[in-house]
C-alpha positions in Angstrom: 218.6 -37.0 65.1 219.2 -35.1 68.3 221.7 -34.7 71.0 220.7 -36.8 74.0 223.3 -35.1 76.3 226.0 -32.5 76.3 228.1 -34.1 79.0 230.8 -32.0 80.8 233.5 -33.5 83.0 235.2 -31.7 85.9 236.0 -31.7 89.6 233.1 -30.8 91.9 234.7 -27.5 92.7 234.6 -26.5 89.1 230.8 -26.7 88.7 230.5 -23.1 87.7 232.8 -23.4 84.8 231.4 -26.8 83.8 227.9 -25.4 83.7 229.0 -22.5 81.6 230.6 -24.8 79.1 227.6 -27.1 79.0 225.2 -24.1 78.5 227.2 -22.5 75.8 227.6 -25.8 73.8 223.9 -26.4 74.2 223.0 -22.9 72.9 225.3 -23.2 69.9 224.0 -26.6 68.9 220.4 -25.5 69.3 221.1 -22.4 67.2 222.3 -24.9 64.5 219.0 -26.7 64.6 220.1 -29.7 66.8 217.7 -30.5 69.6 219.5 -31.1 72.9 217.6 -33.2 75.5 219.8 -32.7 78.5 223.1 -31.2 79.9 224.9 -33.6 82.2 227.9 -33.4 84.5 230.4 -36.2 85.4 232.9 -36.3 88.2 236.1 -38.3 88.8 235.4 -41.6 90.5 233.8 -40.9 93.8 236.2 -43.0 95.9 238.8 -40.3 95.1 236.5 -37.7 96.5 235.1 -39.4 99.6 237.0 -41.0 102.4 234.2 -42.9 103.9 230.5 -43.9 103.5 229.2 -40.7 105.2 231.3 -38.5 102.9 230.1 -40.4 99.8 226.5 -40.1 100.8 227.0 -36.4 101.6 228.6 -35.9 98.2 225.7 -37.4 96.4 223.2 -35.3 98.3 225.2 -32.1 97.7 225.6 -32.7 94.0 222.0 -33.6 93.6 220.9 -30.4 95.3 223.4 -28.2 93.4 222.3 -29.2 89.9 219.2 -27.0 89.4 221.0 -23.8 90.3 223.5 -24.4 87.6 221.1 -25.5 84.8 222.4 -29.1 84.8 220.0 -32.0 84.6 222.0 -34.9 86.0 225.3 -35.8 87.6 227.4 -39.0 87.5 229.6 -39.6 90.5 231.7 -42.2 88.6 232.5 -45.8 89.6 233.3 -47.7 92.7 236.9 -49.0 92.3 238.4 -52.5 92.9 241.2 -51.0 94.9 238.6 -49.5 97.2 236.3 -52.6 97.6 234.4 -51.0 100.5 233.0 -48.3 98.2 230.7 -50.7 96.3 228.5 -51.2 99.4 228.0 -47.4 99.7 226.2 -47.1 96.4 222.6 -48.0 97.4 222.6 -45.4 100.1 224.2 -42.8 97.8 221.6 -43.3 95.1 218.5 -43.9 97.3 217.7 -40.3 98.1 219.3 -38.4 95.2 217.1 -38.8 92.1 219.3 -36.8 89.7 222.5 -38.8 90.7 223.9 -41.6 88.6 226.9 -43.9 89.6 228.6 -47.0 88.4 231.1 -49.7 89.5 234.1 -51.3 87.8 234.0 -55.0 87.3 236.9 -55.2 84.8 239.7 -52.9 83.8 243.2 -52.9 82.4 244.2 -55.1 85.4 241.7 -57.8 84.4 238.5 -59.2 85.7 237.7 -58.7 89.4 235.4 -61.4 90.7 234.9 -59.6 94.1 233.8 -56.5 92.2 231.5 -58.5 90.0 229.8 -59.9 93.1 229.7 -56.5 94.8 228.2 -54.9 91.8 225.5 -57.6 91.6 224.8 -57.0 95.3 224.3 -53.3 94.5 221.7 -54.1 91.7 219.8 -56.5 94.0 219.8 -53.8 96.8 218.6 -51.1 94.4 215.8 -53.1 92.8 213.1 -52.7 95.6 213.9 -49.0 96.3 211.6 -47.6 93.5 208.6 -48.8 91.5 209.5 -51.0 88.5 213.1 -51.2 89.7 213.8 -47.7 88.5 216.7 -47.1 91.0 218.8 -49.4 88.7 218.2 -47.0 85.9 220.9 -44.9 87.5 223.5 -47.6 88.0 225.7 -49.7 85.7 228.5 -52.1 86.0 231.5 -51.1 83.9 233.9 -53.4 82.1 236.9 -51.7 80.4 235.1 -48.4 80.1 237.5 -45.5 79.9 236.8 -42.0 81.2 235.1 -39.5 78.9 232.2 -41.5 77.7 229.2 -39.1 77.6 226.4 -41.6 78.1 225.1 -42.1 81.6 225.5 -44.1 83.9 229.0 -44.9 82.4 230.3 -41.3 82.4 233.1 -40.3 84.6 236.0 -37.8 84.5 239.7 -38.9 84.3 241.2 -39.8 87.7 244.0 -37.3 87.2 241.9 -34.4 85.8 243.4 -31.1 87.0 241.4 -28.5 88.9 240.1 -26.0 86.5 240.0 -28.4 83.5 236.6 -29.0 81.9 236.1 -31.6 79.2 232.9 -32.0 77.1 231.6 -34.8 74.8 228.3 -35.4 73.0 226.0 -38.4 73.4 223.7 -38.7 70.3 220.2 -40.1 69.9 220.6 -41.0 66.2 218.9 -44.4 65.6 216.6 -42.6 63.1 219.6 -42.0 60.8 219.9 -45.8 60.4 216.2 -46.3 60.0 216.0 -43.7 57.2 219.0 -44.9 55.2 218.3 -48.6 55.6 214.7 -48.1 54.5 215.8 -46.5 51.3 218.7 -48.8 50.4 218.5 -51.6 47.8 221.8 -53.2 48.6 224.1 -53.6 51.6 226.8 -51.5 50.1 224.3 -48.7 49.4 223.0 -48.9 53.0 226.5 -48.8 54.5 227.7 -45.9 52.3 224.6 -43.8 53.1 225.0 -44.4 56.8 228.7 -43.7 56.8 228.1 -40.5 54.9 225.4 -39.3 57.4 227.5 -40.1 60.4 230.5 -38.3 59.0 228.5 -35.2 57.9 226.8 -34.8 61.3 229.9 -35.8 63.2 232.1 -33.2 61.6 229.5 -30.4 62.0 228.7 -31.3 65.6 232.4 -31.5 66.5 233.2 -28.1 64.9 230.4 -26.4 66.7 230.9 -28.0 70.1 234.7 -27.5 70.1 234.4 -23.8 69.3 231.7 -23.3 71.9 233.6 -25.1 74.7 236.7 -23.0 74.1 234.8 -19.9 75.0 234.9 -20.9 78.7 238.1 -22.9 78.7 236.6 -26.3 77.9 238.2 -29.0 75.8 236.1 -31.0 73.4 236.6 -34.8 73.5 234.4 -36.1 70.7 231.1 -37.6 69.7 229.6 -40.9 70.9 227.7 -42.1 67.8 226.1 -45.2 69.5 222.9 -44.4 67.6 220.8 -44.4 70.8 217.1 -45.0 70.3 213.9 -43.5 71.5 210.6 -45.4 72.1 209.2 -44.7 68.7 209.5 -47.0 65.7 211.1 -44.1 63.7 214.0 -43.9 66.2 214.4 -47.6 66.8 217.6 -49.5 66.3 215.6 -52.7 66.3 213.6 -51.2 63.4 216.8 -50.3 61.6 218.2 -53.8 61.9 214.9 -55.3 60.6 214.9 -52.9 57.6 218.1 -54.6 56.6 216.1 -57.8 56.0 215.8 -59.6 59.4 212.2 -60.7 59.7 212.2 -60.3 63.5 215.1 -59.3 65.7 216.2 -62.3 67.6 215.8 -64.7 64.7 218.7 -66.0 62.8 220.3 -63.3 60.7 220.1 -60.8 63.5 223.7 -61.2 64.3 224.6 -60.5 60.7 222.5 -57.3 60.8 224.1 -56.2 64.1 227.6 -56.8 62.7 226.8 -54.9 59.6 225.5 -51.8 61.5 228.5 -51.9 63.9 230.9 -52.1 60.9 229.3 -49.0 59.4 229.8 -47.1 62.6 233.5 -48.3 62.7 234.1 -47.1 59.1 232.8 -43.6 59.7 235.4 -40.9 60.4 234.5 -38.5 63.1 236.0 -37.4 66.4 235.2 -40.3 68.7 234.4 -40.4 72.4 232.9 -43.1 74.5 231.5 -46.3 72.9 230.5 -45.3 69.3 229.1 -48.9 69.1 225.9 -50.7 68.7 223.5 -49.7 71.6 220.5 -52.0 72.2 218.7 -50.8 75.3 215.7 -53.0 75.5 213.3 -50.7 77.3 214.3 -47.6 75.4 213.4 -49.1 72.0 209.9 -50.0 70.8 211.0 -52.8 68.5 213.5 -54.3 71.0 210.8 -54.1 73.8 208.3 -55.8 71.5 210.6 -58.6 70.5 211.5 -59.2 74.1 207.8 -59.3 75.0 207.2 -61.8 72.2 210.0 -64.0 73.5 212.1 -63.5 70.3 214.9 -61.7 72.0 216.8 -63.1 74.9 219.5 -61.9 77.3 221.9 -64.3 75.6 221.0 -62.7 72.2 221.9 -59.3 73.6 225.3 -60.7 74.9 225.9 -62.2 71.5 225.3 -58.8 69.8 227.6 -57.2 72.4 230.4 -59.2 70.8 229.7 -57.4 67.5 230.9 -54.0 69.0 227.9 -53.4 71.1 227.9 -51.4 74.4 226.7 -54.3 76.6 223.4 -55.1 78.3 221.2 -52.0 78.8 217.8 -51.5 80.5 217.1 -55.3 80.6 213.9 -56.1 82.6 214.5 -59.2 84.7 212.4 -61.1 87.2 212.1 -59.4 90.6 213.4 -62.5 92.5 216.6 -62.6 90.5 219.3 -63.1 93.1 222.6 -61.2 93.4 224.4 -64.4 92.6 222.5 -64.8 89.4 223.2 -61.2 88.4 226.9 -61.8 89.1 226.9 -64.6 86.6 225.6 -62.2 83.9 228.1 -59.6 84.9 230.9 -62.2 84.6 229.9 -62.8 81.0 230.0 -59.1 80.2 233.4 -58.7 81.9 234.8 -61.7 79.9 233.6 -60.2 76.6 235.1 -56.9 77.4 238.5 -58.3 78.3 238.7 -60.9 75.6 237.7 -58.4 72.9 239.4 -55.4 74.5 236.3 -53.2 74.2 234.2 -51.2 76.6 230.9 -52.8 77.8 228.4 -52.0 80.5 225.5 -53.8 82.2 222.4 -52.0 83.4 220.1 -54.8 84.6 216.7 -54.0 86.1 215.0 -56.7 88.3 211.3 -55.7 88.4 210.0 -56.1 92.0 207.0 -58.5 92.2 207.3 -59.5 88.6 208.1 -62.9 87.1 209.4 -63.9 83.6 206.7 -63.1 81.1 204.8 -60.6 83.2 203.9 -57.4 81.4 205.8 -54.2 82.4 204.2 -50.8 81.7 205.8 -47.5 82.3 204.5 -43.9 82.9 207.9 -42.7 81.6 208.3 -41.1 78.2 211.7 -42.7 77.6 210.6 -46.3 78.1 208.5 -48.7 76.0 206.2 -51.3 77.5 207.4 -54.8 77.4 207.6 -58.1 79.4 210.0 -59.4 82.0 212.7 -61.4 80.2 213.6 -64.8 81.6 217.1 -65.3 82.9 218.9 -68.6 82.6 221.6 -68.1 85.2 222.9 -70.0 88.2 225.4 -68.8 90.8 229.0 -69.1 89.8 231.7 -70.6 92.0 235.1 -72.3 91.9 238.1 -70.8 90.2 236.0 -68.2 88.2 235.1 -66.3 91.4 238.2 -67.1 93.5 240.6 -64.2 92.5 241.3 -61.6 89.8 242.4 -62.9 86.4 242.7 -61.6 82.9 242.1 -62.9 79.3 244.5 -62.6 76.4 242.7 -60.8 73.5 242.3 -62.8 70.3 244.5 -61.2 67.7 
């Protein structure tokens, strides 16, 4: 297990303090034998910081250029907002020339589902797809449905709208799929597997929280919590797909997979630790060797991933799609994600990656250590219309 990111949240003007908090937390965790991959910085939603397109693009360039001098690896500029509909169209230009910058867009929130924002976010994904080989520009963008501030995983991370100047928050995003692989491999029964995973999450969660909170306080930072979404790495030993199959599923995507996903999500829910962000079931296709393999075999579909998201997942993540997928088709997928989030009152994201020049079934190979090779997944989606896309609406949660 390692820490994928120490994520700090602040205003742009407080970068010095934010960087000190991030560096101190990192040093303390590494001294305690936790490997830390990155330190990341998240701002309040960029529409609150930029009055127009030029200012937003300038913000992205300035933040991108500032990071190395402060020892920070990446910055998230937060989401475009439904009350500022023009801000969605700024995102492709903001992300095009700033490779360390991430951003997002709200498609659903406490006010409900916003069809115009759904379409605008799909337009962003379609515009970003051809800007980099293998659609990599979309790696730095996600649509957000009911995602609160303070989630440490990128691209979803953003600081609270009303964060005061001088306030710095910090949360930890963990890469911990190996915990599930280890305990599920050794367990003879479901109860034994769950008890072992809960114990591991609670032990690490308590230790990490204690260390990070004390370290953050040294520079006036406030610790928010740990996001135990058990993120994977492209190695079978750190694969959530492998963990689910160790429970008894012959191949992820076959019947029984939903039961395994629900079981793992339940174990995370039962564990007691200071929570931030999702702390749910994360299934990023291209970041997980087993998920990537099952997608390549045709065992795992986009609809399967949506179904797993209903079991306290985090949504659709790093999903390779045909390069000719239209914005209208992407909008149909985002509408499903938004509906799940509002009906279940849970945070979900969508990071969809149309692969330029690729068709369904084509191999995709990456010279990128955080991605596994796979194939383009077919997408059964047609453009939506009618009442579903006419105006904002909400769904009553099932009690």
